[in-house]
C-alpha angles and dihedrals in degrees: 000000000000120000128216112323129222132177124250130185113280094010133085094223146347130209128201107212134156092350093310134109112220117195119196133200122130088326129022120255116194124195118188114203119225119269096207138059130200116257113238090211103049106009090235123135116258133182115270088235097048118117093237090053092048093049094049097038104031118218095239090062094055128096120256091251089054090048093053092047090052088051093049090050093050125197118342106238110186127161109284121202111213119160117182124177119216135178124209128168091349094305123115118216135168126233123204141172119269122207088227087083089069088059095045095045111031092186092065116109125185135208116210090193098056090028091225141119126246138180109248100206093043091048086056102048105021095204113199111267095035113141103256092220089070097052106027119024099014130229119278103157100113093172089065097023095113092053093045091052092049094049094046099047090051090052119109092232092056096045091050093050096044108034098031117023099033094037093051096041106116095004103081112066101332091192091058093046093049090049092051087057089050096053093256094291094138093051091051091049094047092050089048090051093052091047090053091049089050091053092051093049094047 
């Protein structure tokens, strides 16, 4: 089923669906944006939605098509190896990260290079007031992880990023959002087109 439609130069409509942009005229032309970027550190390919990719190539710098693709992909949730030794009542024990957390908190994203946990929506939008550990260094404290998660997801910054900005991305006026990522070119062309029509009618 087609998603929201927006006009583009030379085509009657375009639709963003499942991470693709589909342009339509007499025949459909589909362009699927890449799902990987090249790491600046190693030159290797990495998923568009990975923590490393989002840290190296911030979300706000990406085109609207790339942003919608990242949203469609959702948070990258790889295995994360965290080993934290704790001592209680004379007994030594080791704490680690369980993948069950990904099921419990869908907004969690992991980095298997830094071996740390991040907040996916906050990493995208970085609203002022966001705890930097969730968007820069990553969280590794497993002893207090449950408390940190509870505190973070009840913060205003997280709720704004997760339930407002991420939820609305691609839903409100897709034509306008695509045009913003294109430097306003479509709006200028549409305005020019209407001006020319007005001159012909006058």
